[in-house]
PDB file of N, CA, C and O in Angstrom:
ATOM      1  N   MET A   1     134.962  85.632 104.179  1.00  0.00           N
ATOM      2  CA  MET A   1     134.724  87.025 103.820  1.00  0.00           C
ATOM      3  C   MET A   1     133.214  87.303 103.808  1.00  0.00           C
ATOM      4  O   MET A   1     132.436  86.545 103.229  1.00  0.00           O
ATOM      5  N   THR A   2     132.822  88.394 104.452  1.00  0.00           N
ATOM      6  CA  THR A   2     131.403  88.756 104.412  1.00  0.00           C
ATOM      7  C   THR A   2     131.220  89.922 103.465  1.00  0.00           C
ATOM      8  O   THR A   2     132.005  90.870 103.456  1.00  0.00           O
ATOM      9  N   LEU A   3     130.190  89.836 102.683  1.00  0.00           N
ATOM     10  CA  LEU A   3     129.899  90.901 101.730  1.00  0.00           C
ATOM     11  C   LEU A   3     129.093  91.992 102.403  1.00  0.00           C
ATOM     12  O   LEU A   3     128.268  91.703 103.270  1.00  0.00           O
ATOM     13  N   PRO A   4     129.313  93.239 102.022  1.00  0.00           N
ATOM     14  CA  PRO A   4     128.503  94.317 102.588  1.00  0.00           C
ATOM     15  C   PRO A   4     127.060  94.164 102.122  1.00  0.00           C
ATOM     16  O   PRO A   4     126.806  93.668 101.024  1.00  0.00           O
ATOM     17  N   PRO A   5     126.123  94.589 102.954  1.00  0.00           N
ATOM     18  CA  PRO A   5     124.725  94.485 102.524  1.00  0.00           C
ATOM     19  C   PRO A   5     124.467  95.397 101.329  1.00  0.00           C
ATOM     20  O   PRO A   5     124.928  96.538 101.290  1.00  0.00           O
ATOM     21  N   THR A   6     123.738  94.888 100.378  1.00  0.00           N
ATOM     22  CA  THR A   6     123.389  95.708  99.215  1.00  0.00           C
ATOM     23  C   THR A   6     121.877  95.860  99.168  1.00  0.00           C
ATOM     24  O   THR A   6     121.148  94.974  99.614  1.00  0.00           O
ATOM     25  N   PRO A   7     121.405  96.972  98.634  1.00  0.00           N
ATOM     26  CA  PRO A   7     119.964  97.198  98.571  1.00  0.00           C
ATOM     27  C   PRO A   7     119.233  96.068  97.845  1.00  0.00           C
ATOM     28  O   PRO A   7     118.105  95.722  98.197  1.00  0.00           O
ATOM     29  N   VAL A   8     119.881  95.502  96.834  1.00  0.00           N
ATOM     30  CA  VAL A   8     119.237  94.454  96.045  1.00  0.00           C
ATOM     31  C   VAL A   8     118.904  93.238  96.920  1.00  0.00           C
ATOM     32  O   VAL A   8     117.823  92.662  96.802  1.00  0.00           O
ATOM     33  N   LEU A   9     119.825  92.859  97.782  1.00  0.00           N
ATOM     34  CA  LEU A   9     119.618  91.683  98.611  1.00  0.00           C
ATOM     35  C   LEU A   9     118.586  91.907  99.708  1.00  0.00           C
ATOM     36  O   LEU A   9     117.910  90.969 100.132  1.00  0.00           O
ATOM     37  N   SER A  10     118.465  93.148 100.167  1.00  0.00           N
ATOM     38  CA  SER A  10     117.571  93.395 101.300  1.00  0.00           C
ATOM     39  C   SER A  10     116.108  93.539 100.871  1.00  0.00           C
ATOM     40  O   SER A  10     115.209  93.519 101.712  1.00  0.00           O
ATOM     41  N   ILE A  11     115.872  93.683  99.567  1.00  0.00           N
ATOM     42  CA  ILE A  11     114.487  93.771  99.106  1.00  0.00           C
ATOM     43  C   ILE A  11     113.963  92.360  98.936  1.00  0.00           C
ATOM     44  O   ILE A  11     114.257  91.692  97.945  1.00  0.00           O
ATOM     45  N   ARG A  12     113.187  91.910  99.909  1.00  0.00           N
ATOM     46  CA  ARG A  12     112.669  90.553  99.864  1.00  0.00           C
ATOM     47  C   ARG A  12     111.164  90.623  99.752  1.00  0.00           C
ATOM     48  O   ARG A  12     110.508  91.422 100.420  1.00  0.00           O
ATOM     49  N   SER A  13     110.641  89.792  98.914  1.00  0.00           N
ATOM     50  CA  SER A  13     109.183  89.732  98.821  1.00  0.00           C
ATOM     51  C   SER A  13     108.635  88.996 100.031  1.00  0.00           C
ATOM     52  O   SER A  13     109.242  88.052 100.536  1.00  0.00           O
ATOM     53  N   THR A  14     107.501  89.439 100.473  1.00  0.00           N
ATOM     54  CA  THR A  14     106.779  88.753 101.522  1.00  0.00           C
ATOM     55  C   THR A  14     105.533  88.176 100.884  1.00  0.00           C
ATOM     56  O   THR A  14     104.901  88.816 100.044  1.00  0.00           O
ATOM     57  N   TRP A  15     105.185  86.976 101.282  1.00  0.00           N
ATOM     58  CA  TRP A  15     104.042  86.277 100.706  1.00  0.00           C
ATOM     59  C   TRP A  15     103.068  85.918 101.798  1.00  0.00           C
ATOM     60  O   TRP A  15     103.456  85.763 102.956  1.00  0.00           O
ATOM     61  N   ALA A  16     101.817  85.786 101.447  1.00  0.00           N
ATOM     62  CA  ALA A  16     100.800  85.428 102.422  1.00  0.00           C
ATOM     63  C   ALA A  16      99.880  84.370 101.832  1.00  0.00           C
ATOM     64  O   ALA A  16      99.669  84.294 100.621  1.00  0.00           O
ATOM     65  N   VAL A  17      99.339  83.554 102.740  1.00  0.00           N
ATOM     66  CA  VAL A  17      98.398  82.513 102.346  1.00  0.00           C
ATOM     67  C   VAL A  17      97.090  82.735 103.115  1.00  0.00           C
ATOM     68  O   VAL A  17      97.100  82.963 104.325  1.00  0.00           O
ATOM     69  N   VAL A  18      95.984  82.665 102.405  1.00  0.00           N
ATOM     70  CA  VAL A  18      94.672  82.832 103.027  1.00  0.00           C
ATOM     71  C   VAL A  18      94.360  81.600 103.875  1.00  0.00           C
ATOM     72  O   VAL A  18      94.408  80.469 103.391  1.00  0.00           O
ATOM     73  N   LYS A  19      94.036  81.839 105.161  1.00  0.00           N
ATOM     74  CA  LYS A  19      93.714  80.708 106.035  1.00  0.00           C
ATOM     75  C   LYS A  19      92.272  80.741 106.532  1.00  0.00           C
ATOM     76  O   LYS A  19      91.924  80.022 107.469  1.00  0.00           O
ATOM     77  N   SER A  20      91.439  81.562 105.919  1.00  0.00           N
ATOM     78  CA  SER A  20      90.003  81.541 106.216  1.00  0.00           C
ATOM     79  C   SER A  20      89.281  81.089 104.938  1.00  0.00           C
ATOM     80  O   SER A  20      89.823  81.226 103.842  1.00  0.00           O
ATOM     81  N   PRO A  21      88.064  80.552 105.075  1.00  0.00           N
ATOM     82  CA  PRO A  21      87.372  80.012 103.890  1.00  0.00           C
ATOM     83  C   PRO A  21      87.217  81.025 102.763  1.00  0.00           C
ATOM     84  O   PRO A  21      87.376  80.674 101.594  1.00  0.00           O
ATOM     85  N   LEU A  22      86.912  82.267 103.094  1.00  0.00           N
ATOM     86  CA  LEU A  22      86.741  83.293 102.072  1.00  0.00           C
ATOM     87  C   LEU A  22      87.200  84.623 102.656  1.00  0.00           C
ATOM     88  O   LEU A  22      86.631  85.107 103.634  1.00  0.00           O
ATOM     89  N   LEU A  23      88.211  85.202 102.062  1.00  0.00           N
ATOM     90  CA  LEU A  23      88.806  86.429 102.591  1.00  0.00           C
ATOM     91  C   LEU A  23      88.368  87.632 101.765  1.00  0.00           C
ATOM     92  O   LEU A  23      88.463  87.624 100.538  1.00  0.00           O
ATOM     93  N   ARG A  24      87.885  88.670 102.452  1.00  0.00           N
ATOM     94  CA  ARG A  24      87.505  89.903 101.758  1.00  0.00           C
ATOM     95  C   ARG A  24      88.755  90.737 101.460  1.00  0.00           C
ATOM     96  O   ARG A  24      89.601  90.944 102.330  1.00  0.00           O
ATOM     97  N   VAL A  25      88.852  91.205 100.226  1.00  0.00           N
ATOM     98  CA  VAL A  25      89.908  92.138  99.835  1.00  0.00           C
ATOM     99  C   VAL A  25      89.244  93.505  99.735  1.00  0.00           C
ATOM    100  O   VAL A  25      88.307  93.696  98.961  1.00  0.00           O
ATOM    101  N   ARG A  26      89.743  94.460 100.533  1.00  0.00           N
ATOM    102  CA  ARG A  26      89.077  95.765 100.631  1.00  0.00           C
ATOM    103  C   ARG A  26      89.891  96.878  99.974  1.00  0.00           C
ATOM    104  O   ARG A  26      91.099  96.767  99.762  1.00  0.00           O
ATOM    105  N   GLU A  27      89.168  97.958  99.663  1.00  0.00           N
ATOM    106  CA  GLU A  27      89.766  99.116  99.006  1.00  0.00           C
ATOM    107  C   GLU A  27      90.730  99.863  99.928  1.00  0.00           C
ATOM    108  O   GLU A  27      91.759 100.368  99.479  1.00  0.00           O
ATOM    109  N   GLU A  28      90.396  99.929 101.208  1.00  0.00           N
ATOM    110  CA  GLU A  28      91.195 100.646 102.208  1.00  0.00           C
ATOM    111  C   GLU A  28      91.418  99.731 103.409  1.00  0.00           C
ATOM    112  O   GLU A  28      90.690  98.751 103.570  1.00  0.00           O
ATOM    113  N   PRO A  29      92.412 100.028 104.263  1.00  0.00           N
ATOM    114  CA  PRO A  29      92.652  99.198 105.444  1.00  0.00           C
ATOM    115  C   PRO A  29      91.650  99.475 106.566  1.00  0.00           C
ATOM    116  O   PRO A  29      92.004 100.007 107.618  1.00  0.00           O
ATOM    117  N   SER A  30      90.401  99.106 106.321  1.00  0.00           N
ATOM    118  CA  SER A  30      89.327  99.314 107.282  1.00  0.00           C
ATOM    119  C   SER A  30      88.229  98.287 107.038  1.00  0.00           C
ATOM    120  O   SER A  30      87.933  97.937 105.896  1.00  0.00           O
ATOM    121  N   SER A  31      87.625  97.805 108.132  1.00  0.00           N
ATOM    122  CA  SER A  31      86.539  96.829 107.975  1.00  0.00           C
ATOM    123  C   SER A  31      85.275  97.481 107.421  1.00  0.00           C
ATOM    124  O   SER A  31      84.325  96.786 107.062  1.00  0.00           O
ATOM    125  N   GLN A  32      85.261  98.801 107.351  1.00  0.00           N
ATOM    126  CA  GLN A  32      84.125  99.521 106.760  1.00  0.00           C
ATOM    127  C   GLN A  32      84.332  99.780 105.265  1.00  0.00           C
ATOM    128  O   GLN A  32      83.404 100.207 104.577  1.00  0.00           O
ATOM    129  N   ALA A  33      85.523  99.529 104.768  1.00  0.00           N
ATOM    130  CA  ALA A  33      85.844  99.871 103.377  1.00  0.00           C
ATOM    131  C   ALA A  33      85.140  98.937 102.392  1.00  0.00           C
ATOM    132  O   ALA A  33      84.746  97.822 102.735  1.00  0.00           O
ATOM    133  N   THR A  34      84.997  99.424 101.168  1.00  0.00           N
ATOM    134  CA  THR A  34      84.364  98.665 100.095  1.00  0.00           C
ATOM    135  C   THR A  34      85.101  97.356  99.841  1.00  0.00           C
ATOM    136  O   THR A  34      86.331  97.326  99.787  1.00  0.00           O
ATOM    137  N   VAL A  35      84.343  96.276  99.687  1.00  0.00           N
ATOM    138  CA  VAL A  35      84.932  94.978  99.346  1.00  0.00           C
ATOM    139  C   VAL A  35      85.125  94.912  97.835  1.00  0.00           C
ATOM    140  O   VAL A  35      84.167  95.030  97.071  1.00  0.00           O
ATOM    141  N   LEU A  36      86.373  94.724  97.416  1.00  0.00           N
ATOM    142  CA  LEU A  36      86.681  94.664  95.985  1.00  0.00           C
ATOM    143  C   LEU A  36      86.459  93.265  95.438  1.00  0.00           C
ATOM    144  O   LEU A  36      85.985  93.092  94.315  1.00  0.00           O
ATOM    145  N   SER A  37      86.809  92.261  96.252  1.00  0.00           N
ATOM    146  CA  SER A  37      86.721  90.887  95.795  1.00  0.00           C
ATOM    147  C   SER A  37      86.869  89.955  96.989  1.00  0.00           C
ATOM    148  O   SER A  37      87.075  90.400  98.118  1.00  0.00           O
ATOM    149  N   HIS A  38      86.762  88.656  96.727  1.00  0.00           N
ATOM    150  CA  HIS A  38      87.002  87.641  97.751  1.00  0.00           C
ATOM    151  C   HIS A  38      88.077  86.681  97.247  1.00  0.00           C
ATOM    152  O   HIS A  38      88.144  86.372  96.058  1.00  0.00           O
ATOM    153  N   VAL A  39      88.908  86.220  98.167  1.00  0.00           N
ATOM    154  CA  VAL A  39      89.960  85.275  97.814  1.00  0.00           C
ATOM    155  C   VAL A  39      89.755  84.022  98.659  1.00  0.00           C
ATOM    156  O   VAL A  39      89.454  84.107  99.850  1.00  0.00           O
ATOM    157  N   ARG A  40      89.919  82.868  98.036  1.00  0.00           N
ATOM    158  CA  ARG A  40      89.621  81.600  98.703  1.00  0.00           C
ATOM    159  C   ARG A  40      90.758  81.071  99.579  1.00  0.00           C
ATOM    160  O   ARG A  40      91.916  81.472  99.458  1.00  0.00           O
ATOM    161  N   LEU A  41      90.375  80.160 100.456  1.00  0.00           N
ATOM    162  CA  LEU A  41      91.313  79.458 101.323  1.00  0.00           C
ATOM    163  C   LEU A  41      92.470  78.882 100.514  1.00  0.00           C
ATOM    164  O   LEU A  41      92.263  78.260  99.473  1.00  0.00           O
ATOM    165  N   GLY A  42      93.693  79.095 101.005  1.00  0.00           N
ATOM    166  CA  GLY A  42      94.870  78.516 100.356  1.00  0.00           C
ATOM    167  C   GLY A  42      95.479  79.367  99.263  1.00  0.00           C
ATOM    168  O   GLY A  42      96.540  79.027  98.740  1.00  0.00           O
ATOM    169  N   ALA A  43      94.823  80.483  98.899  1.00  0.00           N
ATOM    170  CA  ALA A  43      95.366  81.355  97.855  1.00  0.00           C
ATOM    171  C   ALA A  43      96.682  81.970  98.331  1.00  0.00           C
ATOM    172  O   ALA A  43      96.807  82.386  99.482  1.00  0.00           O
ATOM    173  N   VAL A  44      97.653  82.019  97.433  1.00  0.00           N
ATOM    174  CA  VAL A  44      98.958  82.624  97.738  1.00  0.00           C
ATOM    175  C   VAL A  44      99.003  84.000  97.083  1.00  0.00           C
ATOM    176  O   VAL A  44      98.722  84.144  95.893  1.00  0.00           O
ATOM    177  N   MET A  45      99.361  85.014  97.881  1.00  0.00           N
ATOM    178  CA  MET A  45      99.404  86.365  97.336  1.00  0.00           C
ATOM    179  C   MET A  45     100.633  87.102  97.838  1.00  0.00           C
ATOM    180  O   MET A  45     101.175  86.779  98.895  1.00  0.00           O
ATOM    181  N   GLU A  46     101.067  88.087  97.079  1.00  0.00           N
ATOM    182  CA  GLU A  46     102.231  88.875  97.460  1.00  0.00           C
ATOM    183  C   GLU A  46     101.806  90.005  98.386  1.00  0.00           C
ATOM    184  O   GLU A  46     100.797  90.671  98.151  1.00  0.00           O
ATOM    185  N   VAL A  47     102.588  90.212  99.444  1.00  0.00           N
ATOM    186  CA  VAL A  47     102.323  91.323 100.363  1.00  0.00           C
ATOM    187  C   VAL A  47     103.133  92.525  99.896  1.00  0.00           C
ATOM    188  O   VAL A  47     104.355  92.448  99.766  1.00  0.00           O
ATOM    189  N   LEU A  48     102.447  93.634  99.645  1.00  0.00           N
ATOM    190  CA  LEU A  48     103.106  94.846  99.158  1.00  0.00           C
ATOM    191  C   LEU A  48     103.543  95.736 100.313  1.00  0.00           C
ATOM    192  O   LEU A  48     104.639  96.296 100.296  1.00  0.00           O
ATOM    193  N   THR A  49     102.684  95.863 101.310  1.00  0.00           N
ATOM    194  CA  THR A  49     103.008  96.703 102.458  1.00  0.00           C
ATOM    195  C   THR A  49     102.104  96.325 103.623  1.00  0.00           C
ATOM    196  O   THR A  49     101.143  95.571 103.473  1.00  0.00           O
ATOM    197  N   ARG A  50     102.443  96.874 104.796  1.00  0.00           N
ATOM    198  CA  ARG A  50     101.645  96.605 105.982  1.00  0.00           C
ATOM    199  C   ARG A  50     101.267  97.938 106.611  1.00  0.00           C
ATOM    200  O   ARG A  50     102.074  98.867 106.636  1.00  0.00           O
ATOM    201  N   ALA A  51     100.053  98.033 107.114  1.00  0.00           N
ATOM    202  CA  ALA A  51      99.631  99.258 107.796  1.00  0.00           C
ATOM    203  C   ALA A  51     100.544  99.492 109.009  1.00  0.00           C
ATOM    204  O   ALA A  51     101.128  98.546 109.538  1.00  0.00           O
ATOM    205  N   ASP A  52     100.663 100.734 109.440  1.00  0.00           N
ATOM    206  CA  ASP A  52     101.643 101.043 110.483  1.00  0.00           C
ATOM    207  C   ASP A  52     101.187 100.692 111.894  1.00  0.00           C
ATOM    208  O   ASP A  52     102.013 100.618 112.804  1.00  0.00           O
ATOM    209  N   LYS A  53      99.883 100.473 112.096  1.00  0.00           N
ATOM    210  CA  LYS A  53      99.468 100.070 113.438  1.00  0.00           C
ATOM    211  C   LYS A  53      98.386  99.011 113.392  1.00  0.00           C
ATOM    212  O   LYS A  53      97.638  98.895 112.421  1.00  0.00           O
ATOM    213  N   GLU A  54      98.322  98.239 114.469  1.00  0.00           N
ATOM    214  CA  GLU A  54      97.337  97.166 114.545  1.00  0.00           C
ATOM    215  C   GLU A  54      95.942  97.726 114.763  1.00  0.00           C
ATOM    216  O   GLU A  54      95.768  98.799 115.340  1.00  0.00           O
ATOM    217  N   GLN A  55      94.956  96.983 114.292  1.00  0.00           N
ATOM    218  CA  GLN A  55      93.554  97.298 114.549  1.00  0.00           C
ATOM    219  C   GLN A  55      92.893  96.051 115.115  1.00  0.00           C
ATOM    220  O   GLN A  55      93.426  94.946 115.013  1.00  0.00           O
ATOM    221  N   THR A  56      91.738  96.245 115.706  1.00  0.00           N
ATOM    222  CA  THR A  56      90.978  95.101 116.197  1.00  0.00           C
ATOM    223  C   THR A  56      89.708  94.955 115.366  1.00  0.00           C
ATOM    224  O   THR A  56      88.906  95.882 115.254  1.00  0.00           O
ATOM    225  N   VAL A  57      89.546  93.768 114.788  1.00  0.00           N
ATOM    226  CA  VAL A  57      88.366  93.454 113.995  1.00  0.00           C
ATOM    227  C   VAL A  57      87.821  92.132 114.524  1.00  0.00           C
ATOM    228  O   VAL A  57      88.546  91.139 114.588  1.00  0.00           O
ATOM    229  N   GLU A  58      86.534  92.120 114.904  1.00  0.00           N
ATOM    230  CA  GLU A  58      85.905  90.916 115.442  1.00  0.00           C
ATOM    231  C   GLU A  58      86.759  90.271 116.542  1.00  0.00           C
ATOM    232  O   GLU A  58      87.008  89.066 116.526  1.00  0.00           O
ATOM    233  N   ASN A  59      87.195  91.093 117.487  1.00  0.00           N
ATOM    234  CA  ASN A  59      87.998  90.670 118.644  1.00  0.00           C
ATOM    235  C   ASN A  59      89.384  90.119 118.316  1.00  0.00           C
ATOM    236  O   ASN A  59      90.034  89.521 119.173  1.00  0.00           O
ATOM    237  N   GLU A  60      89.831  90.316 117.091  1.00  0.00           N
ATOM    238  CA  GLU A  60      91.174  89.889 116.698  1.00  0.00           C
ATOM    239  C   GLU A  60      92.007  91.142 116.420  1.00  0.00           C
ATOM    240  O   GLU A  60      91.587  92.033 115.682  1.00  0.00           O
ATOM    241  N   SER A  61      93.201  91.193 117.028  1.00  0.00           N
ATOM    242  CA  SER A  61      94.103  92.313 116.738  1.00  0.00           C
ATOM    243  C   SER A  61      95.134  91.871 115.714  1.00  0.00           C
ATOM    244  O   SER A  61      95.764  90.823 115.862  1.00  0.00           O
ATOM    245  N   ALA A  62      95.299  92.672 114.684  1.00  0.00           N
ATOM    246  CA  ALA A  62      96.275  92.353 113.638  1.00  0.00           C
ATOM    247  C   ALA A  62      96.508  93.598 112.792  1.00  0.00           C
ATOM    248  O   ALA A  62      95.825  94.613 112.934  1.00  0.00           O
ATOM    249  N   TYR A  63      97.488  93.486 111.914  1.00  0.00           N
ATOM    250  CA  TYR A  63      97.753  94.551 110.955  1.00  0.00           C
ATOM    251  C   TYR A  63      96.914  94.322 109.699  1.00  0.00           C
ATOM    252  O   TYR A  63      96.518  93.196 109.400  1.00  0.00           O
ATOM    253  N   TRP A  64      96.656  95.388 108.983  1.00  0.00           N
ATOM    254  CA  TRP A  64      96.114  95.288 107.626  1.00  0.00           C
ATOM    255  C   TRP A  64      97.299  95.163 106.673  1.00  0.00           C
ATOM    256  O   TRP A  64      98.327  95.811 106.866  1.00  0.00           O
ATOM    257  N   TYR A  65      97.156  94.339 105.658  1.00  0.00           N
ATOM    258  CA  TYR A  65      98.210  94.135 104.663  1.00  0.00           C
ATOM    259  C   TYR A  65      97.670  94.488 103.293  1.00  0.00           C
ATOM    260  O   TYR A  65      96.563  94.093 102.926  1.00  0.00           O
ATOM    261  N   ARG A  66      98.477  95.249 102.526  1.00  0.00           N
ATOM    262  CA  ARG A  66      98.122  95.520 101.128  1.00  0.00           C
ATOM    263  C   ARG A  66      98.727  94.390 100.297  1.00  0.00           C
ATOM    264  O   ARG A  66      99.926  94.124 100.365  1.00  0.00           O
ATOM    265  N   ILE A  67      97.886  93.744  99.527  1.00  0.00           N
ATOM    266  CA  ILE A  67      98.337  92.559  98.796  1.00  0.00           C
ATOM    267  C   ILE A  67      98.096  92.709  97.299  1.00  0.00           C
ATOM    268  O   ILE A  67      97.328  93.558  96.846  1.00  0.00           O
ATOM    269  N   ASP A  68      98.777  91.860  96.559  1.00  0.00           N
ATOM    270  CA  ASP A  68      98.574  91.744  95.119  1.00  0.00           C
ATOM    271  C   ASP A  68      98.292  90.273  94.842  1.00  0.00           C
ATOM    272  O   ASP A  68      99.169  89.421  94.985  1.00  0.00           O
ATOM    273  N   TYR A  69      97.063  89.991  94.445  1.00  0.00           N
ATOM    274  CA  TYR A  69      96.683  88.619  94.130  1.00  0.00           C
ATOM    275  C   TYR A  69      96.280  88.556  92.669  1.00  0.00           C
ATOM    276  O   TYR A  69      95.184  88.978  92.301  1.00  0.00           O
ATOM    277  N   GLN A  70      97.175  88.024  91.831  1.00  0.00           N
ATOM    278  CA  GLN A  70      96.916  87.909  90.391  1.00  0.00           C
ATOM    279  C   GLN A  70      96.458  89.231  89.786  1.00  0.00           C
ATOM    280  O   GLN A  70      95.539  89.268  88.968  1.00  0.00           O
ATOM    281  N   GLY A  71      97.111  90.315  90.200  1.00  0.00           N
ATOM    282  CA  GLY A  71      96.790  91.629  89.647  1.00  0.00           C
ATOM    283  C   GLY A  71      95.751  92.414  90.443  1.00  0.00           C
ATOM    284  O   GLY A  71      95.595  93.620  90.253  1.00  0.00           O
ATOM    285  N   LEU A  72      95.038  91.720  91.340  1.00  0.00           N
ATOM    286  CA  LEU A  72      94.080  92.397  92.215  1.00  0.00           C
ATOM    287  C   LEU A  72      94.860  92.975  93.401  1.00  0.00           C
ATOM    288  O   LEU A  72      95.517  92.240  94.137  1.00  0.00           O
ATOM    289  N   LYS A  73      94.780  94.292  93.577  1.00  0.00           N
ATOM    290  CA  LYS A  73      95.463  94.920  94.709  1.00  0.00           C
ATOM    291  C   LYS A  73      94.431  95.455  95.693  1.00  0.00           C
ATOM    292  O   LYS A  73      93.455  96.093  95.299  1.00  0.00           O
ATOM    293  N   GLY A  74      94.654  95.192  96.964  1.00  0.00           N
ATOM    294  CA  GLY A  74      93.734  95.663  97.981  1.00  0.00           C
ATOM    295  C   GLY A  74      94.264  95.316  99.359  1.00  0.00           C
ATOM    296  O   GLY A  74      95.398  94.861  99.503  1.00  0.00           O
ATOM    297  N   TRP A  75      93.440  95.534 100.364  1.00  0.00           N
ATOM    298  CA  TRP A  75      93.846  95.341 101.758  1.00  0.00           C
ATOM    299  C   TRP A  75      93.133  94.140 102.366  1.00  0.00           C
ATOM    300  O   TRP A  75      91.937  93.944 102.150  1.00  0.00           O
ATOM    301  N   VAL A  76      93.878  93.335 103.129  1.00  0.00           N
ATOM    302  CA  VAL A  76      93.290  92.191 103.836  1.00  0.00           C
ATOM    303  C   VAL A  76      93.703  92.266 105.304  1.00  0.00           C
ATOM    304  O   VAL A  76      94.756  92.808 105.640  1.00  0.00           O
ATOM    305  N   PHE A  77      92.861  91.718 106.166  1.00  0.00           N
ATOM    306  CA  PHE A  77      93.142  91.767 107.600  1.00  0.00           C
ATOM    307  C   PHE A  77      94.038  90.594 107.999  1.00  0.00           C
ATOM    308  O   PHE A  77      93.803  89.448 107.616  1.00  0.00           O
ATOM    309  N   GLY A  78      95.064  90.912 108.776  1.00  0.00           N
ATOM    310  CA  GLY A  78      96.130  89.952 109.071  1.00  0.00           C
ATOM    311  C   GLY A  78      95.738  88.697 109.817  1.00  0.00           C
ATOM    312  O   GLY A  78      96.437  87.688 109.723  1.00  0.00           O
ATOM    313  N   SER A  79      94.634  88.727 110.560  1.00  0.00           N
ATOM    314  CA  SER A  79      94.294  87.524 111.325  1.00  0.00           C
ATOM    315  C   SER A  79      93.776  86.404 110.424  1.00  0.00           C
ATOM    316  O   SER A  79      93.632  85.266 110.870  1.00  0.00           O
ATOM    317  N   TYR A  80      93.495  86.721 109.159  1.00  0.00           N
ATOM    318  CA  TYR A  80      92.966  85.724 108.232  1.00  0.00           C
ATOM    319  C   TYR A  80      94.017  85.195 107.259  1.00  0.00           C
ATOM    320  O   TYR A  80      93.712  84.391 106.377  1.00  0.00           O
ATOM    321  N   ILE A  81      95.255  85.653 107.429  1.00  0.00           N
ATOM    322  CA  ILE A  81      96.322  85.190 106.545  1.00  0.00           C
ATOM    323  C   ILE A  81      97.523  84.725 107.370  1.00  0.00           C
ATOM    324  O   ILE A  81      97.675  85.085 108.537  1.00  0.00           O
ATOM    325  N   GLU A  82      98.357  83.927 106.741  1.00  0.00           N
ATOM    326  CA  GLU A  82      99.627  83.504 107.315  1.00  0.00           C
ATOM    327  C   GLU A  82     100.703  84.111 106.428  1.00  0.00           C
ATOM    328  O   GLU A  82     100.671  83.943 105.209  1.00  0.00           O
ATOM    329  N   VAL A  83     101.665  84.820 107.036  1.00  0.00           N
ATOM    330  CA  VAL A  83     102.672  85.549 106.265  1.00  0.00           C
ATOM    331  C   VAL A  83     103.998  84.778 106.259  1.00  0.00           C
ATOM    332  O   VAL A  83     104.424  84.247 107.285  1.00  0.00           O
ATOM    333  N   PHE A  84     104.635  84.728 105.099  1.00  0.00           N
ATOM    334  CA  PHE A  84     105.901  84.001 104.925  1.00  0.00           C
ATOM    335  C   PHE A  84     106.925  84.890 104.233  1.00  0.00           C
ATOM    336  O   PHE A  84     106.572  85.845 103.541  1.00  0.00           O
ATOM    337  N   ASP A  85     108.204  84.560 104.431  1.00  0.00           N
ATOM    338  CA  ASP A  85     109.254  85.377 103.816  1.00  0.00           C
ATOM    339  C   ASP A  85     109.720  84.818 102.473  1.00  0.00           C
ATOM    340  O   ASP A  85     110.654  85.346 101.871  1.00  0.00           O
ATOM    341  N   SER A  86     109.078  83.763 102.007  1.00  0.00           N
ATOM    342  CA  SER A  86     109.415  83.276 100.666  1.00  0.00           C
ATOM    343  C   SER A  86     108.199  82.657 100.003  1.00  0.00           C
ATOM    344  O   SER A  86     107.281  82.178 100.668  1.00  0.00           O
ATOM    345  N   ARG A  87     108.211  82.677  98.697  1.00  0.00           N
ATOM    346  CA  ARG A  87     107.110  82.104  97.916  1.00  0.00           C
ATOM    347  C   ARG A  87     107.037  80.595  98.147  1.00  0.00           C
ATOM    348  O   ARG A  87     105.949  80.028  98.246  1.00  0.00           O
ATOM    349  N   SER A  88     108.207  79.947  98.233  1.00  0.00           N
ATOM    350  CA  SER A  88     108.195  78.489  98.381  1.00  0.00           C
ATOM    351  C   SER A  88     107.578  78.068  99.719  1.00  0.00           C
ATOM    352  O   SER A  88     106.858  77.071  99.775  1.00  0.00           O
ATOM    353  N   LYS A  89     107.848  78.812 100.793  1.00  0.00           N
ATOM    354  CA  LYS A  89     107.229  78.503 102.092  1.00  0.00           C
ATOM    355  C   LYS A  89     105.722  78.714 102.028  1.00  0.00           C
ATOM    356  O   LYS A  89     104.950  77.927 102.575  1.00  0.00           O
ATOM    357  N   ALA A  90     105.314  79.782 101.355  1.00  0.00           N
ATOM    358  CA  ALA A  90     103.885  80.067 101.220  1.00  0.00           C
ATOM    359  C   ALA A  90     103.191  78.968 100.415  1.00  0.00           C
ATOM    360  O   ALA A  90     102.107  78.513 100.778  1.00  0.00           O
ATOM    361  N   ASP A  91     103.825  78.548  99.319  1.00  0.00           N
ATOM    362  CA  ASP A  91     103.251  77.479  98.496  1.00  0.00           C
ATOM    363  C   ASP A  91     103.120  76.184  99.293  1.00  0.00           C
ATOM    364  O   ASP A  91     102.127  75.466  99.174  1.00  0.00           O
ATOM    365  N   LYS A  92     104.135  75.896 100.107  1.00  0.00           N
ATOM    366  CA  LYS A  92     104.124  74.666 100.901  1.00  0.00           C
ATOM    367  C   LYS A  92     102.980  74.695 101.916  1.00  0.00           C
ATOM    368  O   LYS A  92     102.263  73.708 102.081  1.00  0.00           O
ATOM    369  N   PHE A  93     102.816  75.831 102.592  1.00  0.00           N
ATOM    370  CA  PHE A  93     101.717  75.972 103.571  1.00  0.00           C
ATOM    371  C   PHE A  93     100.368  75.870 102.864  1.00  0.00           C
ATOM    372  O   PHE A  93      99.446  75.223 103.361  1.00  0.00           O
ATOM    373  N   SER A  94     100.262  76.505 101.716  1.00  0.00           N
ATOM    374  CA  SER A  94      99.027  76.491 100.945  1.00  0.00           C
ATOM    375  C   SER A  94      98.620  75.058 100.604  1.00  0.00           C
ATOM    376  O   SER A  94      97.440  74.712 100.672  1.00  0.00           O
ATOM    377  N   SER A  95      99.575  74.243 100.246  1.00  0.00           N
ATOM    378  CA  SER A  95      99.264  72.866  99.837  1.00  0.00           C
ATOM    379  C   SER A  95      98.734  72.030 101.010  1.00  0.00           C
ATOM    380  O   SER A  95      98.047  71.032 100.791  1.00  0.00           O
ATOM    381  N   THR A  96      99.040  72.421 102.234  1.00  0.00           N
ATOM    382  CA  THR A  96      98.528  71.692 103.407  1.00  0.00           C
ATOM    383  C   THR A  96      97.077  72.056 103.707  1.00  0.00           C
ATOM    384  O   THR A  96      96.407  71.344 104.456  1.00  0.00           O
ATOM    385  N   LEU A  97      96.585  73.143 103.139  1.00  0.00           N
ATOM    386  CA  LEU A  97      95.231  73.619 103.434  1.00  0.00           C
ATOM    387  C   LEU A  97      94.180  73.012 102.503  1.00  0.00           C
ATOM    388  O   LEU A  97      92.994  72.962 102.828  1.00  0.00           O
ATOM    389  N   LYS A  98      94.636  72.561 101.358  1.00  0.00           N
ATOM    390  CA  LYS A  98      93.678  72.120 100.331  1.00  0.00           C
ATOM    391  C   LYS A  98      93.236  70.680 100.557  1.00  0.00           C
ATOM    392  O   LYS A  98      92.434  70.152  99.786  1.00  0.00           O
TER     393      LYS A  98
END
């Protein structure tokens, strides 16, 4: 028997791991936007949303992602993070970077 899809099951958190030495977290999804903070290599953060179109920054094309890192909310550029569909996968990848 297959269960019908329910809204509760389809809401899945997406997680990201920083794969650059120091990642800028910005106020807006733009490389010109104010830098709110920096997050270190291997940090695991929750992805809240993704910008609707790709941009090119320093010859890399990627999406901007709005993230929540320990209460810090801001935008990070996708070429500097690795995105996962579960916290456990993100934690596992993070542990390989340290």
